[in-house]
Structure formats: structure tokens, C-alpha cells
MARZAVO-327147 format. One record per residue (C-alpha): chain; residue in one letter; z, y, x; residue number from 1. Coordinates in pm, 1 decimal, padded with zeros to 6 digits. Example, Ala and Ser with C-alpha at 12.3 -4.5 7.8 and 13.67 -1.06 7.14 Angstrom:
+-------+------+----------+----------+----------+------+
: chain : resn :        Z :        Y :        X : resi :
+-------+------+----------+----------+----------+------+
:     A :    A :  00780.0 : -00450.0 :  01230.0 :    1 :
:     A :    S :  00714.0 : -00106.0 :  01367.0 :    2 :
+-------+------+----------+----------+----------+------+
REM end
This chain:
+-------+------+----------+----------+----------+------+
: chain : resn :        Z :        Y :        X : resi :
+-------+------+----------+----------+----------+------+
:     A :    M : -04042.8 : -11264.0 : -21605.4 :    1 :
:     A :    A : -04279.5 : -11038.4 : -21395.2 :    2 :
:     A :    R : -04290.1 : -11046.0 : -21011.1 :    3 :
:     A :    R : -04285.6 : -10750.0 : -20821.8 :    4 :
:     A :    I : -04598.0 : -10616.8 : -20630.5 :    5 :
:     A :    E : -04552.7 : -10326.4 : -20494.0 :    6 :
:     A :    D : -04614.9 : -10463.3 : -20118.9 :    7 :
:     A :    Q : -04910.5 : -10634.8 : -20212.9 :    8 :
:     A :    V : -05050.9 : -10304.0 : -20421.2 :    9 :
:     A :    R : -05016.5 : -10136.0 : -20106.0 :   10 :
:     A :    L : -05060.5 : -10375.8 : -19826.0 :   11 :
:     A :    A : -05348.7 : -10570.4 : -20045.0 :   12 :
:     A :    P : -05267.3 : -10928.1 : -19950.4 :   13 :
:     A :    A : -05331.8 : -11130.1 : -20273.3 :   14 :
:     A :    R : -05054.2 : -11349.0 : -20267.0 :   15 :
:     A :    S : -04966.0 : -11565.4 : -20553.8 :   16 :
:     A :    N : -04650.8 : -11437.9 : -20637.3 :   17 :
:     A :    S : -04776.8 : -11082.7 : -20676.0 :   18 :
:     A :    V : -04876.3 : -11052.1 : -21027.4 :   19 :
:     A :    P : -04690.8 : -11051.0 : -21332.1 :   20 :
:     A :    A : -04636.6 : -11412.6 : -21488.9 :   21 :
:     A :    V : -04842.4 : -11337.9 : -21806.6 :   22 :
:     A :    F : -05172.8 : -11223.9 : -21598.1 :   23 :
:     A :    A : -05117.7 : -11512.4 : -21343.4 :   24 :
:     A :    P : -05225.8 : -11835.2 : -21522.1 :   25 :
:     A :    T : -05455.0 : -11932.7 : -21245.5 :   26 :
:     A :    P : -05555.1 : -11852.7 : -20870.9 :   27 :
:     A :    A : -05885.6 : -11641.5 : -20986.7 :   28 :
:     A :    A : -05656.6 : -11487.8 : -21235.6 :   29 :
:     A :    M : -05409.3 : -11340.0 : -20990.4 :   30 :
:     A :    R : -05668.5 : -11252.0 : -20757.5 :   31 :
:     A :    R : -05844.9 : -11067.3 : -20982.3 :   32 :
:     A :    V : -05569.2 : -10842.1 : -21115.5 :   33 :
:     A :    I : -05457.1 : -10780.4 : -20725.3 :   34 :
:     A :    E : -05799.1 : -10641.1 : -20646.2 :   35 :
:     A :    F : -05792.6 : -10442.4 : -21019.1 :   36 :
:     A :    F : -05457.2 : -10243.4 : -20838.9 :   37 :
:     A :    T : -05570.6 : -10245.1 : -20500.4 :   38 :
:     A :    A : -05942.4 : -10194.9 : -20476.8 :   39 :
:     A :    H : -06006.8 : -10067.3 : -20838.6 :   40 :
:     A :    I : -05707.2 : -09851.6 : -20892.4 :   41 :
:     A :    R : -05721.0 : -09566.6 : -20559.2 :   42 :
:     A :    N : -05472.9 : -09311.9 : -20703.8 :   43 :
:     A :    P : -05124.9 : -09407.7 : -20597.5 :   44 :
:     A :    H : -04937.4 : -09227.3 : -20888.5 :   45 :
:     A :    T : -05204.4 : -09425.0 : -21135.2 :   46 :
:     A :    R : -05114.5 : -09716.1 : -20917.3 :   47 :
:     A :    R : -04740.8 : -09674.9 : -21024.9 :   48 :
:     A :    A : -04744.9 : -09595.0 : -21363.9 :   49 :
:     A :    Y : -05030.0 : -09863.9 : -21434.9 :   50 :
:     A :    L : -04862.8 : -10102.2 : -21276.9 :   51 :
:     A :    E : -04548.3 : -10043.7 : -21452.9 :   52 :
:     A :    A : -04708.3 : -10085.7 : -21811.9 :   53 :
:     A :    V : -04865.3 : -10406.6 : -21712.5 :   54 :
:     A :    R : -04486.7 : -10544.0 : -21652.7 :   55 :
:     A :    Q : -04378.8 : -10419.2 : -21950.6 :   56 :
:     A :    F : -04626.1 : -10596.4 : -22177.9 :   57 :
:     A :    S : -04621.4 : -10877.8 : -21941.4 :   58 :
:     A :    T : -04212.1 : -10906.2 : -22013.1 :   59 :
:     A :    W : -04291.2 : -10851.9 : -22413.0 :   60 :
:     A :    C : -04536.7 : -11107.0 : -22419.6 :   61 :
:     A :    E : -04316.4 : -11361.2 : -22245.0 :   62 :
:     A :    A : -04022.2 : -11273.6 : -22498.2 :   63 :
:     A :    H : -04259.5 : -11327.2 : -22767.9 :   64 :
:     A :    G : -04383.3 : -11650.5 : -22695.7 :   65 :
:     A :    I : -04704.8 : -11584.7 : -22447.0 :   66 :
:     A :    G : -04781.9 : -11740.6 : -22167.5 :   67 :
:     A :    E : -05065.7 : -11620.3 : -22024.2 :   68 :
:     A :    V : -05317.6 : -11365.5 : -22070.3 :   69 :
:     A :    V : -05592.0 : -11593.1 : -22219.0 :   70 :
:     A :    A : -05362.0 : -11621.5 : -22521.2 :   71 :
:     A :    V : -05343.2 : -11267.1 : -22613.7 :   72 :
:     A :    Q : -05443.8 : -11135.0 : -22906.6 :   73 :
:     A :    P : -05506.4 : -10751.4 : -23070.9 :   74 :
:     A :    I : -05230.0 : -10820.5 : -23275.3 :   75 :
:     A :    H : -05019.2 : -10874.7 : -22979.0 :   76 :
:     A :    V : -05143.4 : -10554.0 : -22829.1 :   77 :
:     A :    A : -05114.6 : -10369.5 : -23188.8 :   78 :
:     A :    G : -04739.1 : -10515.3 : -23196.4 :   79 :
:     A :    Y : -04673.4 : -10391.7 : -22819.5 :   80 :
:     A :    I : -04776.7 : -10082.7 : -22906.7 :   81 :
:     A :    E : -04642.8 : -10015.6 : -23244.4 :   82 :
:     A :    E : -04285.6 : -10104.1 : -23050.8 :   83 :
:     A :    Q : -04366.1 : -09866.9 : -22755.7 :   84 :
:     A :    Q : -04372.2 : -09563.1 : -23001.9 :   85 :
:     A :    R : -04026.4 : -09643.4 : -23110.6 :   86 :
:     A :    D : -03884.7 : -09564.5 : -22760.5 :   87 :
:     A :    H : -04146.0 : -09345.8 : -22579.4 :   88 :
:     A :    S : -04367.9 : -09045.3 : -22624.6 :   89 :
:     A :    A : -04746.6 : -09056.6 : -22763.6 :   90 :
:     A :    P : -04843.9 : -08973.1 : -22382.4 :   91 :
:     A :    T : -04624.8 : -09217.0 : -22246.4 :   92 :
:     A :    V : -04747.9 : -09496.8 : -22492.6 :   93 :
:     A :    K : -05164.2 : -09371.5 : -22440.6 :   94 :
:     A :    Q : -05094.9 : -09434.5 : -22104.6 :   95 :
:     A :    H : -04947.4 : -09769.6 : -22117.6 :   96 :
:     A :    L : -05248.5 : -09838.1 : -22345.9 :   97 :
:     A :    A : -05503.5 : -09703.5 : -22135.0 :   98 :
:     A :    A : -05364.8 : -09955.7 : -21853.0 :   99 :
:     A :    L : -05404.2 : -10234.9 : -22049.4 :  100 :
:     A :    R : -05755.6 : -10145.2 : -22168.0 :  101 :
:     A :    M : -05851.6 : -10121.2 : -21811.0 :  102 :
:     A :    L : -05711.5 : -10426.6 : -21712.7 :  103 :
:     A :    F : -05808.9 : -10681.0 : -22001.6 :  104 :
:     A :    D : -06211.2 : -10476.4 : -21878.7 :  105 :
:     A :    W : -06148.3 : -10554.8 : -21515.0 :  106 :
:     A :    L : -06051.6 : -10942.1 : -21637.3 :  107 :
:     A :    V : -06353.2 : -10948.1 : -21865.8 :  108 :
:     A :    T : -06605.6 : -10885.9 : -21608.8 :  109 :
:     A :    G : -06449.8 : -11111.0 : -21371.3 :  110 :
:     A :    Q : -06458.7 : -11381.0 : -21647.6 :  111 :
:     A :    V : -06094.5 : -11432.5 : -21661.3 :  112 :
:     A :    I : -06097.0 : -11345.7 : -22066.3 :  113 :
:     A :    P : -06421.0 : -11366.6 : -22259.0 :  114 :
:     A :    T : -06291.1 : -11030.2 : -22451.5 :  115 :
:     A :    N : -06087.3 : -10730.7 : -22406.2 :  116 :
:     A :    P : -05789.4 : -10764.7 : -22721.6 :  117 :
:     A :    A : -05684.3 : -10385.6 : -22631.8 :  118 :
:     A :    H : -06016.1 : -10228.2 : -22713.5 :  119 :
:     A :    A : -06006.8 : -10249.0 : -23079.4 :  120 :
:     A :    V : -05604.3 : -10109.5 : -23071.3 :  121 :
:     A :    R : -05539.7 : -09742.6 : -23137.0 :  122 :
:     A :    G : -05272.6 : -09547.0 : -22982.6 :  123 :
:     A :    P : -05053.1 : -09300.4 : -23165.8 :  124 :
:     A :    K : -05227.0 : -08927.6 : -23234.6 :  125 :
:     A :    H : -05124.5 : -08636.7 : -22947.3 :  126 :
:     A :    S : -05306.4 : -08313.3 : -22892.0 :  127 :
:     A :    Q : -05159.1 : -08107.7 : -22624.3 :  128 :
:     A :    K : -05262.5 : -07705.5 : -22616.1 :  129 :
:     A :    K : -04974.9 : -07645.1 : -22391.3 :  130 :
:     A :    G : -04852.0 : -07774.6 : -22062.8 :  131 :
:     A :    R : -04429.7 : -07782.8 : -22025.7 :  132 :
:     A :    T : -04449.3 : -07696.9 : -21646.2 :  133 :
:     A :    P : -04201.5 : -07425.6 : -21624.7 :  134 :
:     A :    V : -04358.0 : -07094.1 : -21509.8 :  135 :
:     A :    L : -04243.0 : -06787.8 : -21351.9 :  136 :
:     A :    T : -04339.7 : -06433.3 : -21421.0 :  137 :
:     A :    P : -04517.3 : -06216.4 : -21151.1 :  138 :
:     A :    E : -04175.5 : -06055.1 : -21070.4 :  139 :
:     A :    E : -03996.5 : -06352.0 : -21037.9 :  140 :
:     A :    A : -04263.1 : -06524.6 : -20800.8 :  141 :
:     A :    R : -04269.6 : -06163.3 : -20573.8 :  142 :
:     A :    T : -03858.3 : -06183.3 : -20619.6 :  143 :
:     A :    L : -03920.2 : -06526.5 : -20477.0 :  144 :
:     A :    L : -04140.1 : -06494.4 : -20194.9 :  145 :
:     A :    D : -03995.3 : -06162.5 : -20107.2 :  146 :
:     A :    S : -03651.4 : -06336.5 : -20033.7 :  147 :
:     A :    I : -03791.9 : -06569.9 : -19784.5 :  148 :
:     A :    E : -03691.5 : -06460.2 : -19460.8 :  149 :
:     A :    T : -03964.6 : -06377.1 : -19219.6 :  150 :
:     A :    D : -03745.8 : -06386.7 : -18882.0 :  151 :
:     A :    T : -03702.0 : -06798.3 : -18887.2 :  152 :
:     A :    L : -03964.3 : -07020.2 : -18817.3 :  153 :
:     A :    I : -03863.5 : -07236.8 : -19130.6 :  154 :
:     A :    G : -03871.5 : -06891.0 : -19322.0 :  155 :
:     A :    L : -04217.1 : -06794.8 : -19217.9 :  156 :
:     A :    R : -04324.2 : -07189.8 : -19294.8 :  157 :
:     A :    D : -04214.1 : -07192.3 : -19653.9 :  158 :
:     A :    R : -04350.6 : -06832.4 : -19745.8 :  159 :
:     A :    A : -04677.3 : -06965.8 : -19650.3 :  160 :
:     A :    L : -04625.5 : -07282.6 : -19827.1 :  161 :
:     A :    I : -04523.4 : -07145.0 : -20177.9 :  162 :
:     A :    G : -04797.7 : -06860.1 : -20136.3 :  163 :
:     A :    L : -05066.5 : -07148.3 : -20084.2 :  164 :
:     A :    M : -04959.7 : -07308.2 : -20419.8 :  165 :
:     A :    V : -04964.9 : -06976.3 : -20568.4 :  166 :
:     A :    Y : -05275.8 : -06797.5 : -20453.5 :  167 :
:     A :    T : -05496.6 : -07125.6 : -20478.0 :  168 :
:     A :    F : -05332.7 : -07317.7 : -20755.0 :  169 :
:     A :    S : -05333.4 : -07639.5 : -20505.7 :  170 :
:     A :    R : -05147.7 : -07922.2 : -20580.8 :  171 :
:     A :    V : -04840.8 : -07990.1 : -20350.2 :  172 :
:     A :    G : -05021.8 : -08300.0 : -20246.3 :  173 :
:     A :    A : -05325.4 : -08117.0 : -20107.4 :  174 :
:     A :    A : -05091.0 : -07847.4 : -19951.6 :  175 :
:     A :    V : -04900.4 : -08146.7 : -19792.8 :  176 :
:     A :    H : -05175.8 : -08313.8 : -19619.2 :  177 :
:     A :    M : -05326.3 : -08009.2 : -19508.2 :  178 :
:     A :    R : -05421.7 : -08021.3 : -19123.1 :  179 :
:     A :    V : -05398.6 : -07716.5 : -18878.2 :  180 :
:     A :    E : -05794.5 : -07707.7 : -18903.0 :  181 :
:     A :    D : -05798.9 : -07663.8 : -19292.6 :  182 :
:     A :    Y : -05707.2 : -07289.3 : -19244.1 :  183 :
:     A :    F : -05988.3 : -07153.3 : -19070.8 :  184 :
:     A :    F : -06218.0 : -06818.6 : -19041.4 :  185 :
:     A :    Q : -06601.9 : -06772.3 : -19212.0 :  186 :
:     A :    G : -06729.5 : -06412.7 : -19244.6 :  187 :
:     A :    R : -06421.6 : -06233.4 : -19117.4 :  188 :
:     A :    R : -06175.1 : -06392.1 : -19358.6 :  189 :
:     A :    G : -05926.4 : -06689.2 : -19365.8 :  190 :
:     A :    W : -06042.4 : -06963.7 : -19586.0 :  191 :
:     A :    V : -05844.6 : -07268.0 : -19660.5 :  192 :
:     A :    R : -05956.2 : -07640.2 : -19700.7 :  193 :
:     A :    L : -05778.1 : -07874.0 : -19932.1 :  194 :
:     A :    R : -05855.7 : -08213.6 : -20053.2 :  195 :
:     A :    E : -05754.0 : -08261.7 : -20420.0 :  196 :
:     A :    K : -05757.5 : -08580.3 : -20665.2 :  197 :
:     A :    G : -06010.5 : -08806.0 : -20577.2 :  198 :
:     A :    G : -06085.9 : -08681.8 : -20265.9 :  199 :
:     A :    K : -06265.4 : -08389.9 : -20357.7 :  200 :
:     A :    R : -06309.6 : -08147.0 : -20066.1 :  201 :
:     A :    H : -06228.2 : -07779.4 : -20199.4 :  202 :
:     A :    D : -06275.3 : -07471.2 : -20006.4 :  203 :
:     A :    M : -06181.0 : -07090.9 : -20113.4 :  204 :
:     A :    P : -06100.3 : -06792.4 : -19926.9 :  205 :
:     A :    A : -05748.0 : -06661.5 : -19888.3 :  206 :
:     A :    N : -05581.2 : -06400.0 : -20097.6 :  207 :
:     A :    H : -05515.9 : -06146.2 : -19851.6 :  208 :
:     A :    N : -05154.8 : -06173.5 : -19860.1 :  209 :
:     A :    L : -05192.8 : -06560.6 : -19832.3 :  210 :
:     A :    D : -05415.2 : -06515.3 : -19519.4 :  211 :
:     A :    H : -05104.9 : -06288.9 : -19413.9 :  212 :
:     A :    Y : -04864.7 : -06538.4 : -19458.8 :  213 :
:     A :    L : -05044.2 : -06816.7 : -19332.7 :  214 :
:     A :    E : -05181.6 : -06616.8 : -19023.5 :  215 :
:     A :    E : -04783.4 : -06520.6 : -18920.7 :  216 :
:     A :    Y : -04665.7 : -06855.9 : -18985.0 :  217 :
:     A :    V : -04933.2 : -07052.4 : -18736.5 :  218 :
:     A :    G : -04912.4 : -06763.7 : -18454.2 :  219 :
:     A :    S : -04557.5 : -06799.2 : -18485.8 :  220 :
:     A :    A : -04519.6 : -07199.9 : -18433.7 :  221 :
:     A :    A : -04796.3 : -07208.3 : -18191.0 :  222 :
:     A :    I : -04993.7 : -07477.0 : -18344.6 :  223 :
:     A :    A : -05363.6 : -07317.4 : -18353.6 :  224 :
:     A :    E : -05460.3 : -07543.3 : -18076.6 :  225 :
:     A :    E : -05301.9 : -07847.0 : -18269.4 :  226 :
:     A :    R : -05624.5 : -07844.4 : -18498.0 :  227 :
:     A :    K : -05590.7 : -08216.3 : -18609.5 :  228 :
:     A :    G : -05202.7 : -08192.2 : -18640.7 :  229 :
:     A :    P : -05030.0 : -08097.7 : -19024.0 :  230 :
:     A :    L : -05012.4 : -07739.9 : -19099.4 :  231 :
:     A :    F : -04694.2 : -07802.5 : -19313.1 :  232 :
:     A :    R : -04405.4 : -07955.0 : -19064.6 :  233 :
:     A :    T : -04053.9 : -08098.3 : -19118.2 :  234 :
:     A :    A : -03778.4 : -07930.6 : -18949.6 :  235 :
:     A :    E : -03587.8 : -08082.5 : -18643.5 :  236 :
:     A :    G : -03276.4 : -08112.8 : -18790.9 :  237 :
:     A :    R : -03085.6 : -07760.3 : -18779.5 :  238 :
:     A :    S : -03263.3 : -07645.7 : -18461.0 :  239 :
:     A :    G : -03483.7 : -07384.0 : -18644.3 :  240 :
:     A :    K : -03821.8 : -07612.6 : -18439.0 :  241 :
:     A :    L : -04044.9 : -07760.3 : -18623.7 :  242 :
:     A :    S : -04118.5 : -08147.8 : -18541.3 :  243 :
:     A :    N : -04486.4 : -08292.0 : -18559.9 :  244 :
:     A :    R : -04430.7 : -08487.3 : -18895.7 :  245 :
:     A :    P : -04582.7 : -08364.5 : -19217.3 :  246 :
:     A :    M : -04399.2 : -08251.6 : -19516.2 :  247 :
:     A :    L : -04345.0 : -08505.5 : -19799.4 :  248 :
:     A :    Q : -04343.7 : -08388.4 : -20129.0 :  249 :
:     A :    Q : -04003.8 : -08435.6 : -20189.4 :  250 :
:     A :    D : -03905.6 : -08200.5 : -19888.3 :  251 :
:     A :    V : -04149.3 : -07944.4 : -20087.7 :  252 :
:     A :    H : -03948.0 : -07985.9 : -20410.7 :  253 :
:     A :    R : -03600.2 : -07955.0 : -20251.2 :  254 :
:     A :    M : -03716.4 : -07658.3 : -20049.8 :  255 :
:     A :    I : -03853.9 : -07506.5 : -20390.3 :  256 :
:     A :    R : -03513.9 : -07571.5 : -20553.8 :  257 :
:     A :    R : -03332.3 : -07400.3 : -20240.9 :  258 :
:     A :    R : -03511.0 : -07066.0 : -20207.3 :  259 :
:     A :    A : -03513.8 : -07009.6 : -20600.1 :  260 :
:     A :    R : -03143.2 : -07047.9 : -20599.9 :  261 :
:     A :    A : -03091.9 : -06815.2 : -20303.3 :  262 :
:     A :    A : -03350.3 : -06564.0 : -20514.6 :  263 :
:     A :    G : -03144.6 : -06614.1 : -20858.6 :  264 :
:     A :    I : -03392.2 : -06757.7 : -21010.4 :  265 :
:     A :    K : -03218.6 : -06980.9 : -21268.9 :  266 :
:     A :    T : -03561.9 : -07136.5 : -21414.0 :  267 :
:     A :    E : -03568.6 : -07518.1 : -21321.8 :  268 :
:     A :    I : -03868.6 : -07486.9 : -21111.6 :  269 :
:     A :    G : -04088.7 : -07738.2 : -20918.8 :  270 :
:     A :    C : -04389.0 : -07785.6 : -20715.7 :  271 :
:     A :    H : -04641.0 : -07747.6 : -21004.5 :  272 :
:     A :    T : -04505.8 : -07406.3 : -21119.5 :  273 :
:     A :    F : -04713.6 : -07233.5 : -20875.8 :  274 :
:     A :    R : -04988.0 : -07396.2 : -21031.3 :  275 :
:     A :    A : -04901.3 : -07298.5 : -21362.6 :  276 :
:     A :    T : -04764.2 : -06919.3 : -21246.4 :  277 :
:     A :    G : -05116.5 : -06827.3 : -21013.4 :  278 :
:     A :    I : -05353.6 : -06941.8 : -21312.4 :  279 :
:     A :    T : -05101.3 : -06764.5 : -21554.2 :  280 :
:     A :    A : -05134.3 : -06478.4 : -21345.7 :  281 :
:     A :    Y : -05477.3 : -06478.7 : -21276.0 :  282 :
:     A :    L : -05594.2 : -06558.4 : -21634.2 :  283 :
:     A :    K : -05358.9 : -06222.2 : -21718.0 :  284 :
:     A :    N : -05525.7 : -06005.1 : -21507.3 :  285 :
:     A :    G : -05857.7 : -06040.1 : -21669.1 :  286 :
:     A :    G : -05964.9 : -06339.1 : -21475.2 :  287 :
:     A :    K : -06219.4 : -06611.1 : -21646.9 :  288 :
:     A :    L : -06097.6 : -06919.5 : -21768.8 :  289 :
:     A :    E : -06418.8 : -07120.1 : -21649.7 :  290 :
:     A :    I : -06329.6 : -06976.8 : -21276.0 :  291 :
:     A :    A : -05970.2 : -07055.7 : -21299.4 :  292 :
:     A :    Q : -06086.0 : -07429.9 : -21362.2 :  293 :
:     A :    Q : -06337.2 : -07399.3 : -21036.7 :  294 :
:     A :    M : -06022.6 : -07257.7 : -20854.7 :  295 :
:     A :    A : -05785.2 : -07537.1 : -20940.5 :  296 :
:     A :    A : -06061.1 : -07812.3 : -20915.4 :  297 :
:     A :    H : -05981.8 : -07911.7 : -21259.3 :  298 :
:     A :    E : -06263.0 : -08178.3 : -21424.8 :  299 :
:     A :    S : -06283.4 : -07993.3 : -21766.1 :  300 :
:     A :    A : -06155.9 : -07614.0 : -21901.9 :  301 :
:     A :    R : -05960.2 : -07746.0 : -22106.2 :  302 :
:     A :    T : -05691.6 : -07915.0 : -21865.0 :  303 :
:     A :    T : -05733.4 : -07567.1 : -21668.2 :  304 :
:     A :    G : -05554.6 : -07400.4 : -22030.2 :  305 :
:     A :    L : -05282.8 : -07646.8 : -22064.9 :  306 :
:     A :    Y : -05154.1 : -07438.4 : -21733.2 :  307 :
:     A :    D : -05238.0 : -07057.5 : -21936.5 :  308 :
:     A :    R : -04903.1 : -06950.9 : -22041.9 :  309 :
:     A :    R : -04962.7 : -06604.8 : -22172.9 :  310 :
:     A :    N : -04883.7 : -06697.5 : -22518.4 :  311 :
:     A :    D : -04563.2 : -06703.4 : -22418.8 :  312 :
:     A :    E : -04498.1 : -06372.8 : -22349.0 :  313 :
:     A :    I : -04638.2 : -06263.7 : -22669.8 :  314 :
:     A :    S : -04384.5 : -06534.2 : -22859.2 :  315 :
:     A :    L : -04088.2 : -06348.4 : -22683.7 :  316 :
:     A :    D : -04236.6 : -06008.7 : -22800.1 :  317 :
:     A :    E : -04254.3 : -06145.6 : -23130.3 :  318 :
:     A :    V : -03946.9 : -06286.1 : -23156.5 :  319 :
:     A :    E : -03743.9 : -05959.6 : -23041.4 :  320 :
:     A :    R : -03864.2 : -05810.0 : -23359.1 :  321 :
:     A :    V : -03607.4 : -05996.7 : -23556.2 :  322 :
:     A :    G : -03392.0 : -05648.8 : -23545.8 :  323 :
:     A :    I : -03096.6 : -05798.7 : -23700.8 :  324 :
+-------+------+----------+----------+----------+------+
REM end
């Protein structure tokens, strides 16, 4: 049975009971696997996903009489991937295979196993040209922003946070990690500094609406001098005041759902909705895909293209031509 390693992954001690059983035949193998999840995989979301994939593969191996990693052959990995395709989507199966390939490579370079048994195994074919993130029309986004009360500190905070994600295409993780000093002035204009995936620092000028939202929020919150403090802070109960603690992603998600309901928006939106909404609005207004890629801090234009939902409107217009 795979043994739990969340604490070891978070705190990084190499304990012998921290590794899924199939991957722990020797102390050297255990140490190498723990190093993979603590030193090699740095993104916490990737770490959780890869850990779950390794757990499931370890459980599958034990159920099929494979007791240790050195006994794993390409046919075993292929069999596991084949079974996964019955119950999981192609992207999930491809992620599982990627996790196993990377871990086996790590074990090969650490001289735990001689070859990578997942190297020759092919995953399911999958092509995605459009993302599944729900988006808002520009009118809905405007309605949402205008519906937020501006006579309370919490309202000013929420409007500034949603505006940030809309106008900069930022991920919610980058937004909640902003410090007060990450909103600054340069050339008589407000700028924002975001720290996106991979630790990339991303500076960009603020849209005039966003500049207004942030300036009004920071001024009303009286936090301009707390430069190292969090920019977006949790509320202190129902007092209407802000704490010194940064908002978490789940806080933002709950806030967005609450604000959307209050604005009469029926679309089941999430934090990523504003990234897709902003990119789509930018491209619809004549923006260039390569510039949207830079603004979103994407590695490739293909990724940015997944957020382009202009064709959704074309499809809706065409559907209405069925005049029955």
C-alpha cells in the first residue's frame, strides 16, 4: 500500500516511511524518490498531481504482484496506462504518464534502476484547441465590477482584485502573493508587478480603470507605507476592517462566486474566468496574440490561444440562424 508523504514533501525530511511501497525497496531508492518530490518538483500543484499519479501506479503494481521498482517493465506501464484510459480523461492519463516518465528518469540518473520503463510507452492522443474555462462577455464583466459597492473597504478590495485579474490576465496565485510595493508608479503611471509560474517576475502598466481601482483601495486601506505587507488582505470577521493576513486562493474563489450571484450572473465562474475574459476582450478589440502571450506570461502562443473564446460568439450567432 502506498504510504503517505505529504508532510515529507512539504517539510523535506527523508524518512523511510514516506515513499509509496513499490518505490521504496532500498534506503537509496527511498531517498531518491523523496528528493524528486522535494528538490526536483518545485511547483506545489504539480507536486500534488505527480504524487497522486505515483501513488496510483504503486497501488496498481502491488495489486499485480510487482513488489519493487526494479521489476517494473514497459509492459507494466503500458498496462497501467491502458486501464487508466477506461476511467480517466486523456489529459489526466497523459499527466500520469508524464509523472512516471519524469520519476523513472530521476531514478535512472540516480542509478536506482538501469533504464526508464515508461520511455517507450505512448499515451493517448489528445488535441485541445479551446479551453474549458467559463468566460464572461465584456458586458457581464462590466456589470460585475459596477455591482461591487465602493463605500466599504471590502468592496474596494474586491473590485481591485477582480480588476487586476481582468486587466492584467494574471493568475489568482500571482494576485494573492502581491505585496503593497508591487503596485508602484513609473513614468507618472501605475504599474503592477506579478510573480507568475516558475518564479517569473512580470511587470506591466496598469489599465486606467485598474489604476483607479488600486489607488482608491490602497488609499482607503491606508496601507501604502506597509510596502512589504500583503496587498490583498482578509477581512477581520464582520468588522469591515482588513487584517494583516493575505487572502488565499479559496478566499478569492468564494468571494467571486458571491459577487457573481449578487450581480445576477448565472455562469459558474471561477478565478481563471477573468484571465480568459480579459484575453478574449483584448483580442476581440484588435489586440495581437503575441502581445497577449507576453501580457499573460505564457511560454507559448498556443497556450494563450486556449483562452481565446471569440469563436464562441460566432457559434451562437450561427445557431440562431436555425429559424424554425
